[in-house]
N, C-alpha and C positions, 0 to 999 in steps of 0.2 A: 519600390520591392521591399523596402526595411519595414514599411508601414503595414503591408501584408502579411509579412512573417510575424510582426508584434501582434497582430489580429489573431493568426494561427496559435500563436503560444498562449493566449489569453483562453482561447475556445480548448486549447488541449489542457490548461489548468482548471478550468470550470469541467471538463469532462471527468478529470481525475477525481474531483472533489464528489460528483455526482455518482461514479462508479464506486468510491469508498463508502457513500452513504448507502448505496444500494447493497453492498456486502453487509455492512452493520444491519440494515433493514431485514435483511434476510436472515441474520443470525438471531436476532431478537424476536422476531415473529415467531409465534407459536400456536398455530390456528387448532381449532377444536378437530377432533377425528372426523367429523362429518365434513367440515370444511375440506380436510384434508383428502378426503374420499371423493367430493365433488371436484377438486382440483386435478386430483389425479385421472380421472375420468375426462374432465374438460378442457383443461388448461396444460397440455404437455408442453415441457420447456422444450425449446429449439435444441437440437442437437448436431453438431458438426460431424464429419465422418470418424473422428476418434471417440465419439460418445460424451464429448464434453457439452455442457450448457452453454448457450450465448452468453450467460453472466460470468461464466470461468473464463471462457475466451477474453471477452473485455477487460476482466480484471488481470489476466495475463499481460495483456497490451498495456494497461495503464502501470502495470508494475515494471514493464519494459522500458516505457518511457520514462518513468521516474529514474530507473537505473542510469538510462543514458544521459539524462540531464544531471544526475549527481556526480557521473563521470566526467562531466565537462564536454558533452558532445551534443549537438543540436541535430537538426534533421540532416539527413544525408551523410553523416559521417563528420561532418564540419566541426572543428573544436570550437566551442563557446562556452564559456565558463557560466553557471547559472547566476543569475541575477539575485540580489538580496530579496527584491519583491517575490519573484518567483519561487524562491527557496520557502520563504515564510508561507506563500499559497499553497505549496505541496505538503508542508507539516502536518496538516489535519489528515491528509490522505496517507501519507507514510506512517502516521500513529495508526490508523485504522486498519491500513492493511498487514502492518506488523503484529497488531493484536489480534488479527482475526483468525478465527479457527477454519474458516472454509476458504479462504484465499489461498491460492496455489502458493507452495513454498519456494519453488525454485523452476529451473527451465526445464525440468524434465517432465513437467505435467503432472506431477505428483501431487495430490492434495495432502495436507498435514503440517507439520510444524517444521523439522529441521530438514535440509540445512534452509536457514531463509536467505534468499540472495538479495532481497531487499535491505535487510539488516547488514549483510555483509559490504553491501553498496554504500549505505550510510556511514557505516563505521570506516570504510575506505577514504570515503568523502571527507570525514572528520579527522583523518589523519593526514590526508594529502592537502587540504586547503591551506593556504598561504595565511599567516597570521595577520596580513595587512588587509585580508579580503573583508569585504563588507558582510559576508555570510558567516566568518568563523565564530562571532559571539553567539548568533543564534544557533549554531551547531552544537557549539560545546553546550549550551544551556539544554537543546533537546536530548542529546545522547546522556547528559547526565539525569535528566527527568526519566529518560528511558531505563538507566541503571536504577536508579531510585525506586521506582516503581515495581520493576522486577524483583528487586530485593525485598521490599515490602510483601509482595505478593509470596515470594518464596517463603519469608517468614511466618506468614499467615498460614501458609499451605502446610508448613512443618508443624505450628502450633495445633491445626486442627487434627493433623493425624495423631499427634501425641495424646489427645483427648478420647480418642476410640479405643 
């Protein structure tokens, strides 16, 4: 039974990575007006009853999964602290989804920036993780990098505004 759960965890981690790559690919692709028109007439995205695209639904599920794992919860509400390998495997997905402009911010289904429940879960994890945990160092380094990047981006943005 343990081996099956381990395989599902590996598949979930791979799915998280693929979903976050899809979010980034959709953000960076800027098709020509002709391609947009063709896509609009031929390839309508799948929508749920609430009008969300299948991509946003998948992204929400990935964010929920990551939040549960950071909170120390595995499948079915069973308490299981995240392993170092799983945490490191989720870091690119966390980075991508936190920095995303199209990923849903929270559980309310709204698109946009604040409040970012994934960032809140990451910071809660960083504060609550025991100092002897194998994830502590990676967590502190990752949160530090997020802070530095946000600080540099803020400084660059303020510098850009002052030149206008």
